[in-house]
ROTOR-888994 format. One record per residue: residue in three letters; x, z, y of N, C-alpha, C in turn. Coordinates in steps of 0.1 Angstrom, whole numbers, plus 5000, padded with zeros to 4 digits. Layout:
BEGIN
ALAXZYXZYXZY;...
***
This chain:
BEGIN
UNK500850004988500050005000500950005013;UNK500649915021501449905034500749985044;UNK501450075050500950175060501650155074;UNK500850165084501450175097501050305104;UNK501850365112501650495119501750475134;UNK500750515141500750495155499850595162;UNK500250635174499450735181498150665186;UNK497150745189495850685193495950655208;UNK496350535211496350495225494950465231;UNK494950475244493650455251493450305254;UNK492350245250492050105251493350025248;UNK493750025235495049975231495249825234;UNK496449785234496849645237496849565224;UNK497049435226496949345214497949375203;UNK499149415208500249445198499849555188;UNK499249665193498749765184497749715174;UNK496749645180495649595171496249505160;UNK497249415164497949325154498649405143;UNK499349515147500049595138499149665128;UNK497949715133496949765124496449665115;UNK496149545120495549435112496549395101;UNK497849405103498849365093499049475083;UNK498349585083498549695074497249715065;UNK497449805056496349835047495749975050;UNK496550055058496050185062496750225075;UNK495950275085496550315097496550475097;UNK497650535098497750675100497850695115;UNK496850765120496750795134497650915137;UNK498650895144499651005147499151095158;UNK498251185154497751275164498251415163;UNK499251445155499751575153501051605161;UNK501451505168502651515176502351555191;UNK503251605199502951645212502451525221;UNK501451555229500951465239502151425249;UNK502151295253503151245262502551215275;UNK502851285285502351265299502751125304;UNK501851065312502050945319502450835310;UNK501850825298502050725288500750645286;UNK500550605274499250525272498250605264;UNK498350735263497450815255496150835263;UNK496250845276494950875284494750765294;UNK495450645293495250545303495750405297;UNK495350305304495950175301495650085313;UNK496149955312496049865323495049755321;UNK494349725332493449605332493849525344;UNK493349405345493749305355492749305366;UNK493049335379492149335390492849255401;UNK492249145405492849055415494249015412;UNK494448985399495748935394496849045393;UNK496449175395497449275394497049375383;UNK498049425375497749525365497349655372;UNK496249715368495749835374495349935363;UNK495650065366495450165355493950215356;UNK493350225344492150305342492550435334;UNK492150545339492750675334491650775332;UNK491750845321490950965317491651095320;UNK491151175328491851305331491851395320;UNK492951465317493051555306493751685309;UNK493451785301494251915301495151915289;UNK496451925292497451915281498651985285;UNK498752125283499952195286501152135277;UNK502352155282503452095275503452135260;UNK503652035252503752065237502452055230;UNK501352035237500052025231499951905222;UNK499551925209499351815200498251725205;UNK498351595203497351495208496051535203;UNK495951585190494651625185493951735192;UNK494651805200494051925208493951895223;UNK494251775227494151745241492651725245;UNK492251785256490851785260490651715273;UNK489551645274489251575286488751685296;UNK489251675309488851765319487951695329;UNK487251775337486351725347487051715360;UNK487251595365487751575378486651495386;UNK486351535398485251475406485351325406;UNK484251255402484051115403485051035394;UNK485651085384486551005376485850905368;UNK484650935363483950835356483550715365;UNK483050745377482750645386483950555389;UNK485050615391486250535394486650455382;UNK486650515370486950445358486050325356;UNK484750345357483750245355483950135366;UNK484150175378484350075388485549975386;UNK486650035381487849955379487649865367;UNK487049915356486849835344485849725347;UNK484749755354483849655357484349545366;UNK485149595376485749495385486749405378;UNK487449455368488449375360487749265352;UNK486449275348485849175340484749105347;UNK484549135360483449075368483548925368;UNK482448865364482348715364482948655352;UNK483448725342483948675330482948655319;UNK483148565310482048545300481648665292;UNK482648755289482348865281482148995288;UNK481848985301481749105310480749205304;UNK479649155298478649255293479149345282;UNK480249295275480749375264481249515268;UNK481749535280482249665284481249765284;UNK479949735284478949835284479049935273;UNK479449875261479549965249480750055251;UNK481850005257482950095259482650205269;UNK481950165280481550265290480550365285;UNK479750325276478850425270479650535263;UNK480750505256481550605250482250695260;UNK482750625271483450705281482450795288;UNK481250755291480250835298479850955289;UNK479850935276479451035266480551145264;UNK481751115269482851205266482751325276;UNK482251435271481951555279483251625282;UNK483251705293484351795296484651885284;UNK485951885280486351975269486251895256;UNK485851775256485851695243487151635241;UNK487351585229488651535224489051405229;UNK490251395235490751265239490951175228;UNK491451225217491751145205490451085199;UNK489351165199488151115194487650995203;UNK487751005216487350905225488250775222;UNK489550795222490450685220490150605207;UNK489850685196489550615184488250545184;UNK487250595191485950525193486250395200;UNK487050395210487350275217488150175209;UNK489150235202489950145193489150085182;UNK488250155176487350105166486549985171;UNK486050005183485249895190486149775192;UNK487349785197488249675199488549605186;UNK488949685176489249635163488149545157;UNK486949595159485749515154485649385161;UNK485949375174485849255181486849145176;UNK487949195170488949105164488849095149;UNK487649145144487349135130488449205121;UNK488949315125489849395118489149505111;UNK489349515098488749625090489749695082;UNK490449785088491549865081491150015082;UNK491150085071490850225071491950305078;UNK491550425083492550505090492350655086;UNK493350725088493350875085494250935096;UNK493951055100494651125110495851205104;UNK496951205110498051275105497751425105;UNK496951475114496551615115495751655103;UNK495251565095494551595083495451595070;UNK496751555072497651545061498651665061;UNK499151695049500151795048501551735049;UNK501951715061503251645064503951725075;UNK505251735074506051815083507251735087;UNK508051805096509251735101509051675115;UNK510151615120510151555133510551415132;UNK509951325140510351185141510451115127;UNK511651065124511750995111511451065099;UNK511751195099511451285087509851295085;UNK509151305097507751315096507151185091;UNK507651075095507150945091507250925076;UNK508450965070508650955056507651045049;UNK507451165054506551265048505051215048;UNK504651155059503351095060503150985050;UNK504050895049503950785040503850835025;UNK504650935022504650995009503251065006;UNK502651125017501451195015500251105012;UNK500350975016499250885013499550785002;UNK500750804996501150714985501550574989;UNK502150565001502550435006503750384998;UNK503850254996505050194991505750095001;UNK505050085013505750005024505250065037;UNK506250085046505950135059506250025069;UNK505249985077505349885087505749955101;UNK506949945105507450015117507449925129;UNK507349985140507549905153509049875156;UNK509349795166510749765169511549875172;UNK511049985178511850095182512350175169;UNK511650155158512050225146513450195141;UNK513950075146515350035142516350135148;UNK515950215158516950295165516950435158;UNK515950475151515950615146515550635132;UNK515050535125514550565111515750565102;UNK515750665092516750675082516250595070;UNK516750475068516150385058516450445044;UNK517550515042517950575029516850675025;UNK516350755035515350855032514050785027;UNK513750665032512550595027512850545013;UNK514050485011514450434998514350534987;UNK514750664990514750774981513350804976;UNK512350774984510950794981510250664975;UNK511050554973510550434968509650354978;UNK509950374991509150315002509950205009;UNK509450085009510149975016509749995031;UNK510749955040510549955054510549815060;UNK509549775066509449645073509249665088;UNK509949585096509849605111508849495116;UNK508049535125506949445131507349405145;UNK507449275147507749225161506549135165;UNK505949175176504749095180505148995191;UNK504648875188504848765198503548755207;UNK503648805219502448815227501848675230;UNK500648645227500048515230499648505245;UNK499548385249499148355263497748295262;UNK496848345270495548295271495148285285;UNK494048215288493648185302493248315309;UNK493848345320493548465329493048415343;UNK493048285345492648245358493748265369;UNK494948295365496048315374497148225371;UNK498048195380499248115378500148175368;UNK500448305369501348375361500548465351;UNK500848445338500148525328500748665328;UNK499848765327500248905327500048965313;UNK501148995306500949035292500849185291;UNK500549235279500549385276499549465283;UNK498449395286497249465291496449525280;UNK495449605283494449645273493849525267;UNK493549525254492849415247491449385253;UNK490949475261489649455268489749325276;UNK490949295282491149175290490749045282;UNK491349035270491148925262489648915257;UNK489149035253487749035249486748985259;UNK487049015272486148965282486348825286;UNK487448765283487748625287487448525277;UNK487548555264487548465253486248475245;UNK485948365238484848365229485248445216;UNK484248505209484548585198485448515187;UNK485248385185486048315175487448295179;UNK487748315192489148295197489948425196;UNK489348535194490048665194490948685182;UNK490448675169491348705158492648625158;UNK492748495162494048435162495048495171;UNK494648565181495548635190496448735183;UNK495948785172496748885165497648835154;UNK497748695153498448635142499948615145;UNK500348625158501648595161502648715160;UNK503148735148504048845146505048805135;UNK506148875135507148865124507448995118;UNK507648995105508049125098509349095090;UNK510149195089511349175082512049315080;UNK513049315072513749435068514849475078;UNK515049395089516049435099515549375112;
***
């Protein structure tokens, strides 16, 4: 079984969706500390040709596991979030699609789980790209250690025989530790597709919401096909 492990990003980009699609199980890495000012509570959409952040406010003291991060109430944040997301898709063929996403955001009460919200949104995006891959949270597994050691233990816990790693894994993974457990390591490199954004210069690495709003449903799955895997 080929497994990928990735944190629950907010409104994830095409590369994460493609990595999940290329796997047979997604282990949601929610047992590690929350990383401030990253992609766990925010992502970028395109407004007037410029990447713009949509952000969910959270309470997360240093060292808080992602699974325990809670949404906090900041005045008017939902209105600001809705305004930016709606502005980013205004006039596009799939603008109506964001209503489902915004329903999940509106339902996220103060004190509710950021990870739960992120996975609701990720599930919706994966469905738009016709990706049906099961997932399990690392917080539900008996796995310990840090960084590379934790990855090996998570793979072992689910009976994986192949781990699909991101490009940064080349810098820290102990391949011998995987080999000792009979686990093959493959590295995933995503070739970002270019699609029509109505601008002269294409802006990559946005939330996948951008592609969903611009393209027809049958045009979405091929966007995830441009990747390479290998042992080095």
